[in-house]
N, C-alpha and C positions, 0 to 999 in steps of 0.2 A: 237509652241514650245516657239518662241518669247511671244506673245501674255501670255502665260500660266506663262511663268517666269516675264515680266512686271506687270501680276494682283498678282504675289505673291510679287513683290516688294511694290506695292503699297498698301495692304494689312499690309504688316508690316509696314508699315511708317505711316498707318492709327492707328495700334494699339501702335503706340509708341506715337503718339500724344496724343489719348485718355488716355495714361497711364500718362502722364506728365502732363493735364489736371484734370485727377483726383488727383495726388498728389498736384497740386498748388489751387484746388479748395479754401480746408480749409483756404490757408493762405489771398486768396484775399478776401474770405467771412468775416474773423478776420480783414482785413485793411477796407475793407470798412462798418464793423460795429462800428469800430473805429470812421469812421469818420461822420456817421449819429448822427442826434439828438437824444435824448431820444422820442421825439415824434413818430420821424419814426420809430425807433427800433419796439417799442411798436404796432405799427399800425396792422390794419387789414389785411394791404397787404403789405408784406414785399417785398423789392426788393434788387435784389444782389448791384446793384450801388448805392452812396448814392444821392437821390433829388437833395439836398442841403448841401455841404460840410460845417462842424462844427468841431472845433479842442477843443470845450468843454470839452471832456471826456480827452483828453490830458492834459488840463491845470489843471483839477482837480487830474489827479495822478500825477503830475509834483509838484504841490503847497502841496500834502501831505507829500513829499519828501521820503515815506517810501518806494518806490519802489527802490531810489537809493541807499539807505540804505542796503535794503536786496540784491539788484543787486552786491555791493563791497563785501558782505560776501560769496557771492558766488563766486565772480571771486577769493578771496582771498584762500577759501577754494579749488577751481577747480584747481589753480595755484600750490598752496602751494603740494596736494597731489599728483598731475602731475609729480613735480618734483620728489618727494619722490619715485616715484611709477619707473618713468622712470631710476633712479640711482639704484635702486634696482634690477630692470629687465633686464638692460643691461647685466651688470656685471654676472648674475646669469645666464641668458643665453648662456652666453658663456662659462662658465665652465660648464654646464651641455653637451654641445655638442662637446667640447675640452677634456674634462676629463670624462672619460666613468668611472662609479660608479653604485652599485646596488641603491645608494641614487636616483639617476637620474629616476628610474623607480617609485619609490614612489611619486617623487615631480611630475611626469607628473601626475599620477593617481591622487594626491590630485588636480592637476588643473582641471581633467577632473569633479570629483567627485562634487567638490566645484561650478561647476555651475549646479548642478542639483537641488541643496536644494533652496526650494523658499524663500523669504526673512522672510516672520512672523515665521520661525522655529527658524531664527538664531537670532531674533531680540529682543526676551528676555534674552538670555545668554548676548548679548550683552549689553544690558542696565542692568542687574547688575552688570557685569566687570566694565562698565564705573562710575556706581554709585559708585562702590566701593573705585575707584581710585580719585574721584571727577570729572569727565570729561563729566558728562551728559549733564549740559548747558553751551556746551562751543564750541569752533568754533576748539578746539584742538581736542577735542575726536570727533567731526563730520570728521574733516577732518584722522585723524589715520583711519575711520570706512569706508572712501571712498579709502583710500590707500590698507587697505585688502580686499578690495571689487571689485577694479579694478586688483589688483596685477597677479590674476591665468590669466585670458585672454591677459592681455599684457606681461606676460611671455612666452603664447603659442604663442604668433605672433611672440616675437622674437627669438625663439626657434627655431620654422621653416625660419628664416630669415638666422638666424646664420649658420643654418644647410646646407644653399643653398649654403654656399660661401666656396670655394674650399679650403682645408689646405694647398695645394700646393702654393698657394699666400703668405701665411705666412711663409714657408719654404723656397721661393727664398728672400721673403727678409732679412731672416735672413743671406743666404748665400751670398747675397750683402753687408751684415755688418750692417744691420739695429739693433739696440737694442729692447728690447721688449716695451718699452716704444714706439719706433718709429714705428713699426709694429703696436700697438694698433691703434695709433693716425692717423698715415699719410697712412695705408694702410685699415684697416678695419673700423674705423669711416665713410671715406668716401663713403664706401659700406651701412652703417650700417643708416645712415643718412635718407632715405624714410622710414626706418620701424617704427625709431625713432619718426619721424613725425608722422606716423598714429599711436603709439601707443599712443602719447602724445595728440593727438588731440581725441582719444576713451576716454582715462582716464579724460579728461578737459568734454568733452560733458557729459560722463556721469556722472560726480559731479553736473554737471551745471543743468542736467534736472531731477536729484534725488528728490525725495518728502517725502517719507517713513521714511527714517531715520531721517532727518530734523525735522519732523513733529513730531516724539516720540521723539527725543534727544532734541530738543531746545524749550524751554519754555519762555525764555525772548523775547518780541518784537524787542530790539534792537539786537538781533544774530539771526533774521529769515533771512533764505535764500530765494532766487527770488520765488523759488517753494510756498512755505509754504506761502509767502506771495501774490501770484496770488488767493491761495486757500481761501485767506480771502474776498475777491472779492464775496465771495458766502455767502446767508443769511445759518442760521438755518435750515430753513425748503426749502432749496433747491433754494430759489431763487434769481439770480446771478445779480449783476448790470453792465447788458449784455456791455452797451456801457464805462464803465469804466474798466472794464475785458479785453476787447478786446484791449484799448488803450494801457492798460499793457502789456496784452499780445505781441504786436505790439513791445513795447519797449523792452523786454526781448528777442527778438527774435533776436533783430539786434546784438550784439555781436557773437555769433553761428554762423550766416551767415555769415559775415566779417573774421571769425576764420577759415569757412569752405572753403571760395573761397580764402583766402591767401595760406593755405594750402592744397587745393585739389590735386594738383599733387605728392605732398608727401602720400596723402592717398590712391589714388587710386596704385599706384608704391607699395607702403610698403605693403598695405592689398595685392594684387595679388600675389607678390612675397613671403610672409610671408606664406599664405595658399595655395600657389601651388607647390613653391618648394621645401617646406620641406616635 
């Protein structure tokens, strides 16, 4: 019996290790490719680790200065859209949970239906609408698109988390003499911070990694986002400049990894609470 239990534990840990290797291998391959010389990349016998470390691809990407400008555009669009989404989703979720009405069911239905439609179906009407108001080649228009695209899922997360907070906490605070603003900022907000952090991380990463909307809407090279800039390392015939593309991809990955490390506790706690307790 003990042997079977120990064998099952070894098998489970072995599968977990294999899964981690499977997840980390693409990142290892990209980092290794970015440190290889051009001759080594296109050699007939490619290796995982570079035989001779070279930073030429990083220097070429940095000297081009396009990567940092596009990264700044992505940061601006991601941060602004995230702030707007959180400012809309948090009070909306609270109102949907605490104030029952028939409109709430319609909103929940809109949330579910909005996740079904693929991007290509909504791209044409969105493009026509933005062109009509003059926001097709604008970071403002792209920010509005990301707000509309991320809001349903973020609202769903916040709705589940607010629903898990007992209303008795608010009633007890009111009986103790707390005002409405004190109940919101001193009782509810500390409990909502994990969900807000998880939702903000999702909204930012979604905007950071988005490619299709930015490709269609943005025409000026100076307004290109990071993902569109990375696509320019691929030629018209599909022949990619592997070395510079790998170096640019590593640089582009660093901000999202740092943000995830900084907010990993909020992400785990917020997503689990919002998905399970609701």
